[in-house]
Structures are given as structure tokens and as C-alpha cells.
N, C-alpha and C positions, 0 to 999 in steps of 0.2 A: 504494500500500500504506500501511497505517497505520504509525505509528511502532513500535507494539508488534511487528508481524511483522518489520519491518526489523531491529529489535534482536535478535529471536530468530534470524534468519538469520545475522546478523553474529557472534553469540556461539556459534552451534552449531558443534560440532567434528565433523569427518568421521571415520569409522573409519580406522585406519591402513591405508595401501595398502602391502601387502607381498606379494611373490611369491617363493616359495621355489624357487630354481633347481633344486635336487635333485629336488623333487617334480615340476616341469615336465618335466625330462629323463626321469624314471622313467615318467611318463604317456606321453610320446612313444615311449619304447622299447616299452612295452606295446602301444601302437597299431600300431607297425611290426611287432611280432611277430605280432599278430593278423592283420594284413593279409597277411603272408607265409604264415602257416598257411592262411589262407583261399584264397589263390591256389594253394597246393600241393594242397589238397583239391579245388579246382575243376579243376585240370589233370590230376589222376590218372585220372579216367575217360576223358579225351581220349587220354592216352597208352596206356591199356589198349585202347581201341577201335582206335587206329592200329596197335598191335602185332598185334591179331587180324586186321585187314584185311591187313596186310603178310604175315602167316603164311599166310592163305588164298590170296593172290595168288601168292606165290612158291613155295608147296609144291604148288599145283595142286589143292587140295581143292575149289576152286570150279569146277573144269573140268566142262564138260557132256559131254565126249567127242566133240564135233563138231570136226573139223579142216578148216581152209580149204585149198584147193588151192594148191600152191606157185607155179604160173604161170597166167596168163590164157589166153584163146583157147579153142579146141575141145578137148575131151577125146577119148579113144578111142571113147567112146559117141556122139560127135557132138553132145553137148549143151554149150552154152557155160557158162563159169564164172559164178558168182554175181556180178552187177554188171558183167559185161563184155558188150558188144554187138558181135557180129561183123558188119561191114558189107561183107564181101568176097564 
């Protein structure tokens, strides 16, 4: 480098390096609040869907009216139960 540029770099002053702690903390709190709100908004539909599914399952609204036999083997009509093979 030439002498002129070296002198310029040596004599140049950098801007003051200052970090305001209150400003940094406020920014962090805002980010945390936004993140929490985002997760709450994202979790709300999942909770609603889970409640609806639980309500359908436990109240029987999703029932098709088909009942399974209580025990396997041959019934009185001589037809075996679903999924049971009589080898006798």
C-alpha cells in the first residue's frame, strides 16, 4: 500500500460500538412473544380436531350399526363367525 492509504487507515476512526441492553432485551421479548403466539395459533386446530374425533369416538356418532358377535365358533344358523375357521 502507498503511504497515503496507510495514513488514512491509521487516522480513520471507527463509529462507536454501543449496544443498548434494554433494546436487546425488548427485541428478545418481542420475538419470544411472537413465537409463543405462533405456536398457540398452530396448535389450536390440532386441539379442535382431536376434540371432535374424541367426541365422535366416545359418543358413538361414528357407529355404523354393525355389531360383532360376542364369541367365536358356530352360531345357531350354522355359519361361522367372521374371521374364525372351524376345523372340527
